[in-house]
C-alpha positions as CSV (number, residue, x, y, z in Angstrom):
1,M,37.4,10.7,-17.3
2,L,36.2,9.8,-13.9
3,R,38.2,10.8,-10.6
4,N,36.7,9.8,-7.3
5,G,33.3,9.5,-8.8
6,C,33.3,12.8,-10.3
7,R,33.7,13.9,-13.9
8,P,35.2,17.1,-15.3
9,S,33.0,20.2,-16.0
10,A,33.4,22.2,-19.5
11,R,35.8,24.4,-17.4
12,G,38.0,21.3,-16.4
13,E,36.7,21.2,-12.9
14,Y,35.6,18.1,-11.3
15,M,31.8,17.7,-10.4
16,E,30.1,14.9,-8.5
17,V,28.1,12.5,-10.7
18,L,24.6,12.3,-9.7
19,P,22.8,8.8,-9.9
20,L,20.0,8.2,-12.3
21,T,16.7,8.5,-10.8
22,A,15.1,5.4,-9.4
23,P,12.5,3.6,-11.7
24,W,8.8,4.1,-10.8
25,F,6.4,1.2,-10.3
26,V,2.6,0.9,-10.0
27,Y,1.4,-1.6,-7.4
28,L,-1.8,-3.3,-5.9
29,L,-1.9,-3.8,-1.9
30,R,-4.5,-6.3,-0.8
31,C,-5.9,-4.8,2.4
32,A,-7.0,-7.0,5.4
33,D,-10.7,-6.7,4.4
34,G,-9.8,-8.0,0.7
35,S,-10.1,-4.7,-1.0
36,L,-7.5,-3.5,-3.4
37,Y,-5.3,-0.3,-3.1
38,V,-3.6,1.1,-6.2
39,G,-0.4,3.3,-5.9
40,I,2.9,4.4,-7.3
41,S,6.2,4.3,-5.9
42,N,10.0,4.2,-6.8
43,D,10.5,1.9,-3.6
44,V,7.9,-0.5,-3.4
45,A,9.1,-2.3,-0.5
46,H,9.3,0.9,1.8
47,R,5.9,2.0,0.7
48,I,4.3,-1.4,1.5
49,K,6.0,-0.8,5.1
50,T,4.7,2.6,5.4
51,H,1.1,1.5,4.5
52,N,1.3,-1.4,7.3
53,S,2.6,0.8,9.9
54,G,-0.4,3.0,9.7
55,R,1.4,6.1,8.0
56,G,0.4,5.3,4.5
57,A,-2.8,6.5,2.5
58,R,-5.9,6.9,4.6
59,Y,-7.6,4.1,2.5
60,T,-5.0,1.6,3.7
61,R,-5.1,3.0,7.2
62,M,-8.9,2.2,7.4
63,R,-8.9,-1.1,6.1
64,G,-6.0,-2.7,8.0
65,P,-2.4,-4.0,6.9
66,G,-2.1,-6.0,3.8
67,G,0.2,-7.4,1.4
68,L,1.8,-6.7,-2.1
69,A,-0.7,-8.5,-4.5
70,W,0.9,-7.2,-7.8
71,Q,3.5,-4.7,-9.0
72,C,4.4,-3.3,-12.6
73,Y,7.5,-1.6,-13.8
74,A,6.4,1.8,-15.3
75,G,9.7,3.4,-15.9
76,S,9.1,7.2,-15.1
77,Q,6.9,8.8,-12.6
78,S,4.6,10.2,-15.4
79,R,4.1,6.8,-16.9
80,A,3.5,5.3,-13.5
81,I,0.9,8.0,-12.8
82,R,-1.1,7.4,-16.2
83,L,-1.0,3.6,-15.4
84,E,-2.3,4.2,-12.0
85,R,-5.2,6.3,-13.3
86,L,-6.1,3.5,-15.7
87,I,-6.0,0.9,-13.1
88,K,-8.1,3.0,-10.5
89,Q,-11.0,3.0,-13.3
90,C,-10.9,-0.7,-13.1
91,T,-13.4,-2.9,-11.0
92,H,-12.2,-5.2,-8.5
93,A,-13.0,-8.1,-10.8
94,Q,-10.6,-6.3,-13.5
95,K,-8.0,-5.8,-10.8
96,E,-7.9,-9.3,-10.0
97,M,-7.2,-10.1,-13.7
98,L,-4.4,-7.9,-13.7
99,I,-3.0,-9.9,-10.4
100,A,-3.4,-12.9,-12.5
101,G,-1.4,-11.7,-15.2
102,E,-3.8,-10.3,-17.9
103,L,-2.6,-6.9,-18.3
104,A,-2.9,-6.3,-21.7
105,Y,-6.4,-7.5,-21.7
106,V,-7.4,-5.3,-18.7
107,L,-6.0,-1.9,-20.2
108,A,-7.3,-2.6,-23.6
109,Q,-10.8,-2.6,-22.2
110,T,-10.1,0.1,-19.6
111,H,-8.5,2.8,-22.1
112,P,-11.2,5.4,-23.4
113,S,-10.6,4.9,-26.8
114,G,-10.5,1.3,-26.7
115,R,-6.9,1.1,-27.9
116,F,-4.3,-0.5,-26.1
117,F,-2.3,1.5,-23.7
118,H,1.3,2.0,-24.6
119,L,3.8,2.9,-21.9
């Protein structure tokens, strides 16, 4: 039984209920020069603002502000990191295919074993 947002411990004391961790996303940011930056975040909107204010990654600071081109729900941080690594191995043309909605095809082509990447 919850009381004031708390639940009882094994000893009957009430402890604060911590919220679940925020879901992680992989995103592609289109920079002012047309290049694509790949990143992960659990708050994409805030991360884009950070990039555009000049406090983000060095890559985006040097290429000017841009906009969100694509994002994908990854669930956990470890899954987001794995997917980010795969996307960073993609060519610019393959990243454009991701933006166009061909995620499964691109990941199947990029995975070292040639098998489909399962999150």
